[in-house]
N, C-alpha and C positions, 0 to 999 in steps of 0.2 A: 575083427574086434577081439580075437583071442588074447592078444597081448594085454589089453586093458581089463580083462575079466578077472584077473588074479590067478589064472591057471599057469602062466609062464612067469610073470613078474608078481611077487607077493603083494597083496593088497595093502598091507601095513607099511611097506616101504615107498609106496607111491606118494607124490606130493598131494596135499589136501585138495587142490583144484582138480586133479586127475581122479581122485577118489570120488568126488562129487559127480563128475561126468560118468564114471564107470558104474555108479550106483543105479543108473537107469537101464543098464544092460541086463537082459534076462540071464545071460550066462554067469554074470557076477553073482546074482542072487542064487542061482542054482549051485554054484560052487560054495557059497556060504552055507547053504542047506546041507550039502554033502559033507562039508567040513564039520558042522555041528553034529551030524548024525554019526560020523566016524569017531568023534571024540566023546560021544554020549553026553552032549550038552542038553540043557533043558529046552523044550520046544517054545517056552515063553519068550526066549531071546530071539526066536526066529520067526515071529509073526510078521515082521516088516518084509522080509524077503518073500514070504508066501503071498502077502498082499500085493507086492510089486509085480510078481510073476502073474498073478491072477488078473490084475488090471491090464497089464500088457497083452495078455492072452485075449481078453475081451475086446480091447481096441483092435488088435490084429484080425480077429475073427470078424468084427464089424466092418473093417476096411475090405476084407476079402469078400464078404457077402455083398457089399455095395458095388465093388468094381469088377467082380468076376462075371464074365459073360460066356455062354456057350455059343460059339460061332463056327 
């Protein structure tokens, strides 16, 4: 999913439908955070990526706890 994250293909030149799909990828949100940090942008603009990454982390941790078995 590296190509859809904005790392190889700029997020701004993607079609709108592809932007909406790539918005749920955690790497896309991480790249947005790194971009804002490197450009010294305000953290107020980046609360949505932090929220998306946090929600995805909680979901993935919950799935891992539910299905992981020591066998």
